[in-house]
N, C-alpha and C positions, 0 to 999 in steps of 0.2 A: 579310487577314482576321485581326483581330488578338482574342484569347484573353482573355475577362475573367471574373476570378474571382469570381463571384456569392457564396461562402461565406465567412464571416466566420471568422478565423483564431483556432484555441485558445487563451486566453491561457496564460503559462507556467505561472501559479499552478493554473488549473485541470487542466494537465497532469500539476503539479507532484502533487495532490492525488488522481490518477486511480492515478499511478505508485505514490505511497505505501499505496494502497487496494490494489491490486494485491500489491504486494510482501508486505503484510501477511497477506493472503489464503494468499497464497504458503508464508509461512512458518508458518502456523499448521495448513496443513495436512500443511504437512512434520512436525513435532510431532507431529502424529496418525498419519500414516504411521511415523513412528519409534517411539511408543509401542505402537503396537499388534506392528511389525514384528520388534522386537528382543525376545528372549526376556531375561535380564538386562537390566530399563529403563534403555537409559541416559537418566538424569535430569538430567543435566547437560545433553546436546543437546536434552534435549525440552524444559525449563524456559529454556534459551536460546533456542530457536526461538521458544516462546511469547510469551515478552521481548520480542522483536525483532518478531513478527508485532503485538503488543498495544499497540508503542512507537509503529510504521507507521501503526496505527490511530487513536493519540491526536494524532499529528503532522499527519497527513492532514486530522483535525478540526479542528486548531489552525489551520491555513493556511486552510481553509476558512472559517473565521468572520473571520481578518484579511481576508482578501477581501471579504467581505461588507461589512465596516464602510467599508475604503476606497471602496466605489460609492458 
């Protein structure tokens, strides 16, 4: 018997959008934890973490819109 794959493969652009959204969420959460956990707040670390998280969200939306226009 041969094994037949009935699932459609995930498109690379879909995987990239999910990956960027996940990284964005992770960095936002790390920034919040850093904000709460440090006594003299490390604003450079918090700001950098939030910037990377928001940048990942924005790039995910750009890739999502580009994918929708190509289809």
